[in-house]
All heavy atoms as an XYZ file, in Angstrom:
675
protein
N      77.935     12.345     62.941
C      76.870     11.734     62.146
C      75.531     11.952     62.795
O      75.409     11.998     64.024
C      77.129     10.236     62.021
C      78.407      9.831     61.397
S      78.516      8.052     61.270
C      78.398      7.907     59.513
N      74.545     12.113     61.979
C      73.278     12.336     62.539
C      72.598     11.005     62.890
O      72.955      9.909     62.403
C      72.352     13.152     61.592
C      72.091     12.441     60.320
O      72.905     11.606     59.901
O      71.060     12.683     59.722
N      71.651     11.035     63.760
C      70.970      9.836     64.305
C      70.264      9.012     63.235
O      70.307      7.805     63.275
C      69.974     10.289     65.401
C      69.439      9.166     66.188
C      68.727      9.752     67.442
N      68.141      8.724     68.276
C      68.812      8.094     69.169
N      70.106      8.259     69.326
N      68.224      7.179     69.886
N      69.649      9.675     62.279
C      68.920      8.956     61.213
C      69.907      8.135     60.348
O      69.587      6.984     59.984
C      68.168      9.955     60.356
C      67.374      9.382     59.192
C      66.300      8.494     59.734
C      66.753     10.493     58.360
N      71.065      8.666     60.061
C      72.066      7.980     59.250
C      72.558      6.731     60.004
O      72.743      5.692     59.399
C      73.205      8.887     58.923
C      74.195      8.305     57.942
O      73.851      7.353     57.274
N      75.372      8.903     57.855
N      72.778      6.849     61.293
C      73.297      5.728     62.098
C      72.224      4.629     62.147
O      72.534      3.437     61.975
C      73.673      6.197     63.503
C      74.914      7.073     63.432
C      73.937      4.988     64.429
C      75.290      7.747     64.741
N      70.966      5.011     62.329
C      69.884      4.010     62.379
C      69.734      3.327     61.076
O      69.484      2.137     61.054
C      68.567      4.667     62.830
C      68.536      4.969     64.307
O      69.301      4.373     65.079
N      67.693      5.935     64.712
N      69.879      4.018     59.984
C      69.724      3.388     58.647
C      70.898      2.437     58.421
O      70.743      1.376     57.814
C      69.646      4.408     57.571
O      70.827      5.129     57.470
N      72.136      2.803     58.906
C      73.244      1.869     58.768
C      73.046      0.597     59.594
O      73.372     -0.478     59.131
C      74.529      2.593     59.180
C      75.002      3.618     58.167
C      76.264      4.343     58.717
O      76.668      4.163     59.851
N      76.830      5.151     57.860
N      72.539      0.757     60.800
C      72.262     -0.400     61.663
C      71.225     -1.319     61.002
O      71.352     -2.545     60.957
C      71.803      0.060     63.062
C      73.018      0.673     63.772
C      71.242     -1.110     63.854
C      72.652      1.325     65.111
N      70.123     -0.723     60.469
C      69.107     -1.507     59.779
C      69.691     -2.247     58.595
O      69.297     -3.374     58.332
C      67.936     -0.617     59.396
C      67.114     -0.129     60.538
C      66.058      0.847     60.118
O      65.858      1.084     58.857
O      65.404      1.439     60.985
N      70.589     -1.576     57.873
C      71.200     -2.222     56.689
C      72.049     -3.390     57.104
O      71.968     -4.477     56.513
C      72.071     -1.209     55.927
C      72.817     -1.821     54.809
N      72.240     -2.268     53.665
C      74.144     -2.102     54.671
C      73.152     -2.774     52.861
N      74.327     -2.669     53.452
N      72.833     -3.256     58.191
C      73.651     -4.366     58.702
C      72.780     -5.518     59.196
O      73.087     -6.659     58.919
C      74.551     -3.875     59.808
C      75.784     -3.070     59.419
C      76.484     -2.581     60.686
C      76.707     -3.909     58.602
N      71.694     -5.229     59.862
C      70.830     -6.229     60.410
C      70.124     -7.010     59.289
O      69.863     -8.205     59.389
C      69.773     -5.636     61.358
C      70.428     -5.179     62.609
C      69.481     -4.355     63.516
O      68.430     -3.906     63.054
N      69.864     -4.200     64.756
N      69.845     -6.334     58.167
C      69.224     -7.040     57.040
C      70.226     -7.828     56.250
O      69.902     -8.899     55.718
C      68.481     -6.030     56.152
O      69.429     -5.184     55.482
N      71.463     -7.389     56.253
C      72.512     -8.051     55.467
C      73.091     -9.260     56.191
O      73.344    -10.312     55.588
C      73.615     -7.073     55.162
C      74.641     -7.563     54.174
C      75.615     -6.441     53.846
C      76.660     -6.949     52.854
N      77.610     -5.868     52.491
N      73.301     -9.169     57.492
C      73.916    -10.209     58.306
C      72.924    -10.734     59.326
O      72.487     -9.991     60.205
C      75.158     -9.710     58.996
C      76.197     -9.194     58.036
C      76.463     -7.816     57.941
C      76.901    -10.054     57.245
C      77.430     -7.358     57.075
C      77.845     -9.579     56.304
C      78.115     -8.207     56.273
O      79.013     -7.792     55.381
N      72.590    -11.996     59.198
C      71.569    -12.593     60.068
C      72.013    -12.545     61.550
O      71.208    -12.297     62.456
C      71.336    -14.045     59.655
C      70.330    -14.731     60.629
C      70.807    -14.118     58.277
N      73.261    -12.780     61.863
C      73.728    -12.875     63.228
C      73.719    -11.590     64.041
O      73.885    -11.628     65.253
N      73.509    -10.457     63.390
C      73.540     -9.163     64.113
C      72.262     -8.978     64.902
O      72.229     -8.170     65.783
C      73.736     -7.983     63.181
O      72.713     -7.987     62.178
C      75.099     -8.035     62.541
N      71.215     -9.688     64.516
C      69.938     -9.562     65.264
C      69.185     -8.287     64.957
O      69.626     -7.474     64.151
N      68.064     -8.122     65.619
C      67.246     -6.919     65.463
C      66.402     -6.780     66.729
O      66.598     -7.506     67.694
C      66.373     -7.030     64.235
C      65.617     -8.340     64.115
N      64.474     -8.635     64.816
C      65.917     -9.469     63.367
C      64.069     -9.851     64.529
N      64.935    -10.362     63.671
N      65.510     -5.815     66.757
C      64.779     -5.525     67.959
C      63.863     -6.704     68.371
O      63.596     -6.869     69.549
C      63.910     -4.302     67.748
N      63.400     -7.511     67.433
C      62.518     -8.639     67.747
C      63.265     -9.970     67.941
O      62.593    -10.977     68.016
C      61.485     -8.754     66.643
C      60.613     -7.545     66.546
O      60.383     -6.900     67.584
O      60.177     -7.236     65.437
N      64.545     -9.985     67.977
C      65.316    -11.224     68.148
C      65.095    -11.769     69.568
O      65.281    -11.063     70.538
C      66.808    -10.994     67.927
O      66.983    -10.456     66.608
C      67.599    -12.277     68.044
N      64.690    -13.027     69.642
C      64.523    -13.621     70.968
C      65.837    -14.251     71.423
O      66.732    -14.436     70.636
C      63.367    -14.674     70.946
C      63.665    -15.811     70.008
C      62.060    -14.024     70.578
C      62.681    -16.959     70.052
N      65.888    -14.582     72.679
C      67.137    -15.115     73.253
C      67.597    -16.397     72.536
O      68.759    -16.546     72.315
C      66.892    -15.399     74.735
C      68.138    -15.851     75.498
C      67.807    -16.051     76.968
C      69.039    -16.520     77.698
N      68.754    -16.701     79.130
N      66.661    -17.274     72.235
C      66.992    -18.551     71.559
C      67.632    -18.312     70.201
O      68.621    -18.953     69.870
C      65.738    -19.402     71.423
C      66.041    -20.766     70.830
N      65.959    -21.008     69.490
C      66.440    -21.902     71.426
C      66.293    -22.255     69.260
N      66.558    -22.823     70.424
N      67.063    -17.372     69.418
C      67.647    -17.052     68.116
C      69.089    -16.530     68.254
O      70.007    -16.849     67.503
C      66.817    -16.023     67.369
C      65.491    -16.540     66.893
C      64.676    -15.405     66.224
O      65.326    -14.463     65.681
O      63.453    -15.497     66.232
N      69.272    -15.638     69.229
C      70.579    -15.031     69.408
C      71.589    -16.098     69.850
O      72.708    -16.127     69.297
C      70.502    -13.910     70.491
C      71.795    -13.179     70.698
C      72.270    -12.201     69.926
C      72.739    -13.430     71.726
N      73.448    -11.795     70.412
C      73.770    -12.523     71.516
C      72.799    -14.308     72.788
C      74.874    -12.492     72.344
C      73.930    -14.305     73.654
C      74.934    -13.334     73.382
N      71.239    -16.978     70.784
C      72.117    -18.050     71.217
C      72.431    -19.001     70.063
O      73.569    -19.480     69.949
C      71.528    -18.807     72.356
C      71.616    -18.125     73.725
C      70.820    -18.889     74.779
C      73.011    -17.961     74.167
N      71.434    -19.304     69.267
C      71.622    -20.231     68.119
C      72.639    -19.620     67.147
O      73.540    -20.314     66.663
C      70.274    -20.499     67.423
O      69.409    -21.104     68.334
C      70.473    -21.411     66.222
N      72.516    -18.305     66.867
C      73.508    -17.665     65.985
C      74.887    -17.687     66.581
O      75.856    -17.939     65.864
C      73.074    -16.182     65.761
C      71.882    -16.099     64.823
O      71.642    -16.955     64.012
N      71.114    -15.020     64.962
N      75.016    -17.465     67.878
C      76.328    -17.493     68.518
C      76.962    -18.900     68.424
O      78.155    -19.037     68.102
C      76.223    -17.076     69.979
C      75.809    -15.664     70.207
C      76.862    -14.717     69.677
O      78.021    -14.898     69.869
N      76.414    -13.655     68.973
N      76.135    -19.911     68.733
C      76.693    -21.260     68.672
C      77.063    -21.664     67.251
O      78.101    -22.299     67.020
C      75.673    -22.276     69.236
C      75.597    -22.253     70.717
N      76.272    -23.170     71.505
C      74.954    -21.418     71.605
C      76.037    -22.910     72.775
N      75.224    -21.855     72.851
N      76.231    -21.294     66.262
C      76.551    -21.651     64.873
C      77.796    -20.920     64.399
O      78.621    -21.486     63.702
C      75.387    -21.308     63.988
C      74.261    -22.319     64.106
C      73.207    -22.061     63.056
N      72.175    -23.110     63.223
C      70.887    -22.891     63.023
N      70.464    -21.681     62.644
N      70.046    -23.869     63.163
N      78.013    -19.650     64.833
C      79.204    -18.959     64.473
C      80.450    -19.643     65.040
O      81.472    -19.755     64.367
C      79.138    -17.514     64.926
C      78.204    -16.650     64.097
O      77.810    -17.095     63.034
O      77.916    -15.522     64.539
N      80.352    -20.051     66.305
C      81.463    -20.763     66.987
C      81.757    -22.045     66.252
O      82.941    -22.379     65.971
C      81.151    -20.997     68.407
O      80.968    -19.772     69.139
N      80.730    -22.814     65.991
C      80.939    -24.157     65.352
C      81.524    -23.976     63.932
O      82.390    -24.742     63.565
C      79.624    -24.933     65.284
C      79.069    -25.377     66.624
C      77.644    -25.915     66.482
C      79.958    -26.429     67.277
N      81.078    -22.978     63.183
C      81.603    -22.731     61.892
C      83.105    -22.308     61.942
O      83.891    -22.707     61.094
C      80.802    -21.633     61.188
N      83.444    -21.599     63.009
C      84.832    -21.184     63.196
C      85.709    -22.432     63.471
O      86.808    -22.567     62.944
C      84.944    -20.187     64.313
O      86.286    -19.871     64.537
N      85.211    -23.360     64.322
C      85.915    -24.533     64.619
C      86.153    -25.401     63.365
O      87.240    -25.940     63.157
C      85.213    -25.421     65.662
C      84.931    -24.744     66.966
C      83.860    -25.124     67.725
C      85.681    -23.674     67.423
C      83.622    -24.519     68.983
C      85.417    -23.033     68.623
C      84.354    -23.489     69.373
O      84.087    -22.836     70.565
N      85.133    -25.524     62.530
C      85.266    -26.311     61.305
C      86.178    -25.603     60.284
O      86.947    -26.243     59.622
C      83.830    -26.562     60.684
C      83.972    -27.146     59.278
C      83.035    -27.432     61.603
N      86.117    -24.309     60.239
C      86.869    -23.555     59.220
C      88.343    -23.363     59.523
O      89.129    -23.158     58.642
N      88.712    -23.432     60.801
C      90.124    -23.279     61.188
C      90.705    -24.663     61.477
O      90.352    -25.292     62.466
C      90.259    -22.392     62.436
C      89.918    -20.954     62.120
N      88.619    -20.473     62.225
C      90.693    -19.926     61.699
C      88.609    -19.191     61.900
N      89.866    -18.841     61.580
N      91.637    -25.046     60.631
C      92.241    -26.397     60.696
C      92.907    -26.620     62.052
O      92.838    -27.784     62.569
C      93.192    -26.584     59.555
C      93.480    -28.049     59.316
O      92.609    -28.906     59.522
N      94.690    -28.331     58.864
N      93.556    -25.674     62.604
C      94.274    -25.830     63.850
C      93.276    -26.098     64.989
O      93.541    -26.958     65.896
C      95.137    -24.658     64.190
O      94.387    -23.481     64.255
N      92.131    -25.391     65.016
C      91.138    -25.651     66.055
C      90.553    -27.030     65.914
O      90.292    -27.763     66.881
C      90.022    -24.623     65.967
C      90.332    -23.243     66.502
C      89.224    -22.266     66.180
C      90.524    -23.308     68.002
N      90.324    -27.449     64.624
C      89.768    -28.776     64.373
C      90.774    -29.860     64.825
O      90.356    -30.864     65.449
C      89.489    -28.887     62.870
C      88.604    -30.068     62.456
C      87.236    -29.974     63.047
C      88.525    -30.127     60.918
N      92.024    -29.659     64.604
C      93.046    -30.629     65.058
C      93.101    -30.680     66.567
O      93.176    -31.772     67.148
C      94.425    -30.204     64.529
O      94.461    -30.243     63.161
N      93.010    -29.524     67.242
C      93.022    -29.481     68.695
C      91.848    -30.274     69.306
O      91.979    -31.076     70.185
C      92.987    -28.025     69.161
C      92.990    -27.865     70.632
C      94.161    -27.960     71.356
C      91.792    -27.579     71.340
C      94.191    -27.785     72.747
C      91.813    -27.425     72.695
C      92.982    -27.488     73.412
O      93.013    -27.369     74.760
N      90.639    -30.038     68.746
C      89.453    -30.732     69.210
C      89.561    -32.215     68.948
O      89.186    -33.052     69.784
C      88.213    -30.166     68.574
C      87.990    -28.670     69.058
C      86.961    -30.954     68.906
C      86.908    -27.959     68.294
N      90.078    -32.590     67.777
C      90.202    -34.027     67.440
C      91.194    -34.758     68.405
O      90.918    -35.890     68.795
C      90.581    -34.235     65.987
O      91.895    -33.740     65.759
N      92.260    -34.090     68.767
C      93.176    -34.691     69.716
C      92.574    -34.805     71.082
O      92.649    -35.840     71.753
C      94.490    -33.882     69.770
C      95.379    -34.298     70.944
C      95.286    -33.985     68.461
N      91.859    -33.749     71.508
C      91.229    -33.779     72.842
C      90.132    -34.838     72.933
O      89.949    -35.452     73.985
C      90.613    -32.389     73.100
N      89.426    -35.071     71.845
C      88.339    -36.069     71.859
C      88.778    -37.404     71.411
O      88.000    -38.381     71.418
C      87.175    -35.613     70.968
C      86.487    -34.389     71.512
C      85.290    -33.988     70.666
O      85.080    -34.563     69.589
O      84.594    -33.058     71.076
N      90.058    -37.577     71.004
C      90.635    -38.823     70.482
C      89.798    -39.398     69.344
O      89.469    -40.563     69.292
C      90.740    -39.849     71.639
C      91.676    -40.995     71.252
O      92.543    -40.861     70.383
N      91.472    -42.151     71.889
N      89.470    -38.519     68.417
C      88.720    -38.862     67.182
C      89.485    -38.301     65.994
O      90.354    -37.412     66.140
C      87.321    -38.172     67.214
C      86.370    -38.697     68.267
C      85.733    -40.014     67.888
O      85.880    -40.447     66.710
O      85.059    -40.636     68.735
N      89.202    -38.870     64.831
C      89.819    -38.350     63.618
C      89.158    -36.993     63.256
O      88.056    -36.704     63.716
C      89.739    -39.320     62.457
S      88.066    -39.586     61.864
N      89.899    -36.211     62.458
C      89.393    -34.875     62.152
C      88.081    -34.923     61.343
O      87.227    -34.094     61.548
C      90.439    -34.078     61.390
C      91.570    -33.625     62.274
C      92.749    -32.968     61.666
C      92.621    -32.250     60.410
N      93.849    -31.540     59.995
N      87.929    -35.913     60.494
C      86.747    -36.020     59.702
C      85.521    -36.277     60.612
O      84.436    -35.680     60.383
C      86.896    -37.103     58.663
N      85.678    -37.133     61.603
C      84.581    -37.424     62.537
C      84.225    -36.192     63.335
O      83.048    -35.878     63.561
C      84.926    -38.581     63.444
C      83.987    -38.875     64.548
C      82.592    -39.205     64.101
N      82.562    -40.399     63.260
C      81.515    -40.855     62.699
N      80.345    -40.238     62.777
N      81.540    -41.949     61.954
N      85.205    -35.464     63.834
C      84.968    -34.260     64.572
C      84.231    -33.238     63.717
O      83.259    -32.603     64.164
C      86.276    -33.684     65.172
C      86.057    -32.288     65.784
C      86.850    -34.617     66.211
N      84.700    -33.069     62.503
C      84.053    -32.121     61.540
C      82.593    -32.520     61.347
O      81.694    -31.654     61.346
C      84.838    -32.115     60.239
C      84.451    -31.036     59.308
C      85.407    -31.003     58.111
C      85.245    -29.731     57.300
N      86.240    -29.640     56.233
N      82.335    -33.794     61.107
C      80.996    -34.279     60.919
C      80.135    -33.993     62.147
O      78.981    -33.531     62.013
C      80.990    -35.779     60.645
C      79.611    -36.398     60.553
C      78.860    -36.259     59.408
C      79.116    -37.128     61.612
C      77.585    -36.816     59.356
C      77.818    -37.701     61.548
C      77.081    -37.518     60.406
O      75.839    -38.053     60.330
N      80.667    -34.270     63.362
C      79.886    -34.016     64.581
C      79.589    -32.523     64.746
O      78.487    -32.173     65.218
C      80.677    -34.541     65.798
C      80.702    -36.051     65.829
O      79.896    -36.743     65.187
N      81.682    -36.599     66.547
N      80.555    -31.686     64.466
C      80.338    -30.243     64.588
C      79.259    -29.758     63.588
O      78.418    -28.939     63.921
C      81.616    -29.478     64.408
C      82.684    -29.647     65.474
C      84.013    -28.939     65.101
C      82.206    -29.103     66.791
N      79.307    -30.282     62.360
C      78.307    -29.914     61.382
C      76.910    -30.383     61.779
O      75.925    -29.720     61.540
C      78.697    -30.441     59.999
C      79.894    -29.761     59.366
C      80.283    -30.516     58.067
C      79.643    -28.309     59.087
N      76.843    -31.579     62.404
C      75.556    -32.062     62.874
C      75.004    -31.174     63.984
O      73.793    -30.962     64.050
C      75.704    -33.520     63.390
C      75.785    -34.556     62.306
C      74.497    -34.714     61.556
O      73.452    -34.831     62.222
O      74.554    -34.809     60.342
N      75.881    -30.694     64.864
C      75.461    -29.799     65.966
C      74.899    -28.512     65.431
O      74.095    -27.847     66.104
C      76.640    -29.493     66.917
C      76.973    -30.613     67.854
C      78.066    -30.139     68.766
C      78.614    -31.221     69.632
N      79.703    -30.747     70.453
N      75.288    -28.055     64.220
C      74.866    -26.820     63.697
C      73.341    -26.798     63.338
O      72.743    -25.767     63.229
C      75.668    -26.419     62.451
C      77.078    -26.023     62.769
S      78.006    -25.655     61.311
C      77.634    -23.942     61.109
N      72.723    -28.017     63.197
C      71.344    -28.031     62.865
C      70.450    -27.425     63.936
O      69.633    -26.568     63.671
C      70.887    -29.451     62.563
C      71.552    -30.103     61.348
C      71.103    -31.574     61.272
C      71.166    -29.365     60.106
N      70.657    -27.855     65.190
C      69.950    -27.273     66.337
C      70.899    -27.228     67.508
O      70.859    -28.031     68.399
C      68.692    -28.140     66.706
C      67.548    -27.964     65.790
C      66.266    -28.630     66.295
O      66.366    -29.510     67.122
N      65.161    -28.170     65.836
N      71.764    -26.253     67.511
C      72.822    -26.158     68.528
C      72.314    -25.947     69.913
O      72.941    -26.311     70.914
C      73.729    -25.020     68.055
C      72.879    -24.194     67.195
C      71.926    -25.092     66.565
N      71.165    -25.332     70.087
C      70.567    -25.003     71.386
C      69.291    -25.749     71.628
O      68.484    -25.378     72.471
C      70.301    -23.535     71.518
S      71.788    -22.532     71.367
N      69.074    -26.810     70.894
C      67.850    -27.609     71.063
C      66.688    -26.968     70.211
O      66.861    -26.001     69.471
N      65.510    -27.594     70.279
C      64.397    -27.080     69.494
C      63.974    -25.701     69.994
O      64.126    -25.332     71.165
C      63.295    -28.086     69.750
C      63.640    -28.781     71.012
C      65.165    -28.741     71.105
N      63.436    -24.865     69.078
C      63.037    -23.523     69.476
C      61.827    -23.597     70.407
O      61.050    -24.521     70.353
C      62.656    -22.854     68.122
C      62.416    -23.973     67.209
C      63.254    -25.118     67.666
N      61.738    -22.585     71.264
C      60.560    -22.575     72.207
C      59.279    -22.315     71.430
O      59.291    -21.766     70.372
C      60.904    -21.408     73.147
C      61.827    -20.528     72.348
C      62.583    -21.435     71.455
N      58.195    -22.796     72.035
C      56.879    -22.581     71.410
C      56.538    -21.094     71.483
O      56.762    -20.466     72.464
C      55.857    -23.409     72.100
C      56.063    -24.911     71.952
C      55.016    -25.733     72.650
O      54.004    -25.166     73.070
O      55.206    -26.904     72.818
N      55.953    -20.636     70.387
C      55.552    -19.237     70.336
C      54.217    -19.038     71.017
O      53.299    -19.832     70.899
C      55.443    -18.720     68.869
C      56.804    -18.748     68.210
C      56.689    -18.175     66.810
C      58.048    -18.164     66.174
N      57.955    -17.605     64.803
N      54.121    -17.937     71.747
C      52.865    -17.641     72.420
C      51.887    -16.973     71.430
O      52.310    -16.093     70.676
C      53.115    -16.647     73.573
C      54.018    -17.203     74.679
C      54.280    -16.156     75.724
O      53.638    -15.081     75.723
O      55.132    -16.435     76.573
N      50.687    -17.473     71.376
C      49.687    -16.897     70.474
C      49.015    -15.730     71.154
O      48.667    -15.805     72.321
C      48.683    -17.937     70.072
C      49.275    -19.067     69.244
C      48.223    -20.028     68.755
O      47.062    -19.663     68.724
O      48.580    -21.156     68.478
N      48.817    -14.649     70.430
C      48.189    -13.472     70.991
C      46.922    -13.125     70.268
O      46.720    -13.333     69.165
C      49.139    -12.293     70.916
C      50.414    -12.500     71.722
C      51.312    -11.305     71.615
O      51.101    -10.384     70.843
N      52.376    -11.338     72.397
């Protein structure tokens, strides 16, 4: 494959899927995407949700609620942008 075709495919993937990032993605955005993907996986897989609920001694609905709440700002507030 030629280089131009590969670059256009990468750009297409980056525009289609938020979590793939791009050249201007900062560390906080990347970590937030990783944490949200993990939390969504925990909520979406019933066996993982059951495992976490047993480990935390909480009902599955409470664990699911807590995980969904964490998805709002999983890594804390974003850093302040530097003005140029």
